[in-house]
N, C-alpha and C positions, 0 to 999 in steps of 0.2 A: 503464492508469490515467492520468488526466489531471490537469492542474494545478488543475482544479476540485474534485479530491478534497479532503475535509475533513481537516485535521490539527490546527492550534492557532490561538490568537489572542493578543490583547495582554495583558501582565502588568505587570512592574515596571521602572521606569527610574530610574537613579541613576548616581553616578560611582564607578568602580572605584579601589581603592587596592591596597597590598601590592606584589607583584612586578610587577603591571601597573598601577602607580599612575599617576594623572593621565590614564589612558585613559578613553574613554567606556564606558558600560555595554555589556556584550556584546549584540550584536544577533543576534536569533534570527528567522529567516525561515520563513514557512509560507504555504500557500495556504488554510488552513482559516478558515472564518467563525466567528463567535461562536455560542454555544449548542450546542456539541457536546461529547462526552466528551473529545475531544482538547484542547479549549480548557481545560477544567477541569484536566486532567492537567498541562499545562505552566504554567498560572497557579500551581498549587500548587507545582510544582518551583521556579519563580522565587521564590516566597515562602520556601520552604525554604532556598534558597541565600542569600538576604539574611539570614535569621535565623541560619543555621548559621555564617555568616562574620562575624556582627555588622556587617553592612553593607559589609564589605570587598569582597565579590564580588556583583555584581548583574547582572541580565539583563533586557533589554527585548525582548518578543516581538511581532513585527509580523505580524499575521494577515491573512487575506483577500488575500494576494498584494500587500500594500502595497509591498513592495520589489522586485516583479517576478514574472514567471512562474517556476515551479519550475526549469525547465531553465537559466534565467539565474542564479537565486539559488544553485543548487548549484555552478555554475562560480565564482561570486563567493566562495562559502565555501571552495572548494578553493584559490583564490588568496589568501585571507586578508582579503578586503574585507568579508566578513561573518564572524561568529564561529561560528554554528551554525544548524541548521535541521532540520526533519523533512521527508522526501522520499518520494515514491512510487517504486516500482521503475522506472517509466518515466523519471523524472528521474535516479535513481541510475545507471541503465544508460548515461546520457550520459557519465559519467566512468568507470564500471566496468561494461562490457557484460556481463561474466560473471554479474552479479546476475540476469540473465534465466534462469539455470538454476534459480531458485527458483520460477518460475511456469510450469512445463510443465503442460499440461492433464491433469487427472485424476491428478496425481502424489501429492497428499496425501490421506490417508483421513479425517483429523479435525483439529480445532483442536489437540487435545492432542498429536498426533503432530508437527505443525508447530512448536508451542511448544517441545517438547522438543528437536527438531533444531536450531532457531535458537539457543536460549539455551544449550544444553549441548554442542553439537558444532560449530556453524558460525561462531561469532564469530571464532575465530582464522583460519579460512579466508578470510573476507571482510575482516577487519580488515587483513590483510596487503595485500590488493589496494587497499583504500581508502587506506591509508597511502602507498602508492606514488604515489597521485594527490593527496596533500596533505590527506587527511581521516582522521578517527578515528571509529569507531563508538562511539556512546554507548549506544544500545539499539535493539533491534528493537521495532517496534509493528505495528499491523495495520489493514487496512480491511475485512477479512472476505472472504466468498466472492463470486465472480462467479456470477450466476444468469441464467436465460433469462426474458424477459418477452415477452408477446404479446397481440394483440387477441383471438385465439381460442386455446383450449388447444393447446399443443404439449408433449406429455409423452413420446412415444416418439421414438426416433431416426429412425424411418421417416417420421414426420410432419414432421421438420425438413428432409427432402430437398426442395430447391427453395424453402424458406421464405425470404421476403425479410426480412432482418434487419440491423440495425446491428451491426457487429462492431468491436471495439476496433482502432484502427490500429496493430497490433503483430504481429510475425511469429508468435508462439505462437497468437494468435487466428486469424490467416489460415490457418495450417496445420490447426487443428482444424476450422474450419467448412467448409473445402474438403473435408476428409475426410468430414464429415457429409453434404456435398452441398447445404448451404444456399446461397442466393443472397446472399452476404454483401456488404454495402455498408460500407466503412470510413468512419466519420463521427466528427468531433469531438463531444464531449459537448454542446456548445452547440447543435448542429443536430438532436439526436435528437427533441425534441418536435415541431418543425415537420415533420420527415420522417415521423413517425407520422401527423400530421394530414393531410398531403397524399398519403399512401399510397406514398411512396417506399420505406418499410419498414413491415412489420407487427409488428415486435418488435425485440428486440435483447438485448444482454448488458451488465450493469452490476453493481456491488456493490449489495446489498440496500438499504442506507440511501440511496444516491444515487438509486436507482430510485423509492423511495417518497417520500422527503423533497422531491423536486422535483416531485411530482405526476404523474409519468408513468403511475402506476397508474390514473389516471382516464381515460387514453386507451387504455392497453393493460392491462386489469385481471387478466390471468392471469400468475402467477409460478410458474415451475417451478424447484424447488431442485435444479438440476443440480450446483451447487457444483463447477463444472468447473475453476476456477482459484482457488487461495488467494492472497490479496494481502497480503503483508507490506508494511510501510513501514519506514524506517530513520531514526533520529536521528543526525546527523553533526556533528562539530565540526571547524573548521579546525585542522590541525596547527600552524599558526603561533600560533594562540591557545592551544592546548593546551601548547605548549612554552614559552610566556611565563609560565605558572603554575608555582609551586613544587610539589613533590611533595605538600605538605600541602594546597595549594589544589586540586590535581587530585583528591585524595581527598575534600575537602569538596564539590567540584562533583559528583562521581559519586554520593556518598551523599545529595545533595540531590534528585536526580532521582527522581521518583515511579516505582515499579516498573512494568515492562512488564505484570506479572500484573494489577495494579490497573486499568490502562488497558484491557487485553483484556476484563476482566470488565465494565467500563462499556460498551465497544463492543458486546459480545455482548448485554448487557441492552438497549441501544438498538436493536439489530436485532430483538429480540423485541418491543419496544415498537412499532416501525414496522410489523412484520408484523401485529400486532393492530390497529393503526390502519387498515391497508389492508383487512383483512377487515371491520372495522366499516363501512367506506365502500363495501362491495360487491365488493371484490376477492376472488380465489380463489387459494389457494396449493396447488400440486401437489407431492407428494413422489415420488421415484423408488423403486421396489422395487430390491432388490439385483440382480435379473436385468436390469432396465431400465438401471441404472447401468453394469453390465458391458457392455451393448450399446453405450451411449454411449462409454464409455472405449475400447472396441475400435476406434473410428474414428480415434483418435490412435495411429498405428502406431509401431513401433520405427524405421522408416525416417524418419518425420516427426520423431521426437525427434532422430535423427542430423542431419537437415537443419537443425533449430533450432540444434543445437550448432555445426554447420559455419558457419551463417550468422552467428552471433555471433562466432565465431573467438576469437583470443587464447588464453587459458588455459581455455577453456570445457570441454573434455573432462575435464581433471583436476578442475575444480570440480564438474562434474556428477557425476563418480564419488564425490567427497566428499559431495555432497548425497544421493546414493543410499545411501551407507554410513551417513549420519546418520539417514536415514529408517528403515533397517533396525534401527539401534540403538534407535530409539524406537517400534518396532512391537511389538505383542503386549503 
């Protein structure tokens, strides 16, 4: 996931009082532009915060990367120079590499399974790791599934052998597409459109909304719902900011943030909207049968999973085992 991923935008600015009196309003950083479900979610959260604290706690949300790229703003949040933000796994992995254990290919079976694991089982696991780096998890959010898009239909794993495609510049993507046999080209998001037009690639992988909202479906009109990687994102607060607040203020802040469930519902509704828009404009969506999905998933082997764990290092093996246990608890 790249810093171009959409998360949130501008909200409320004011002066904070109480135990953090005379400080500026909390600064919340994000890469998201206006006009998305994420913007509405955090604008509403900022409104709740001001109302619930009678104006004692306020938050100004800087969208569209106004305060810098994700990788830089998450570092600034960890140092306390920014107060909070919403970040992709790619950015979060800069400070907590073990978060990569959430994005193994073909790991999650459904939205509901991932929701259950993240919200009910994995908050303590990752909160401990983030706190060691100066950050506190506020909530998990999401970007949706990674899908495969192409100029011509690519639905079977056999068709993907030798396929020239943009792959996300990340270890999990590299391992998967090498296993599939695709001719993967790691490209930043900004270069995908031009690479499709010049024939450097004939397709690629992206979250559904990113693929359609940016118009790539007009160049590569076939979308295959491989759903090969589920992409959560995470809302984080600087521990320095958190610890400046009283217990009552902390409770007010947490209760003011709109629920993850509400945002997920909006995001999933937006995905359906964009899929409909794509089809109206001549695009085609392909679904995988259970048999076909099993064939795709088999290309990401146990050895590849272990290579991913080893490449991330740190506490990755323990964390991966915890993630596997959470998935099991949320299956069936």
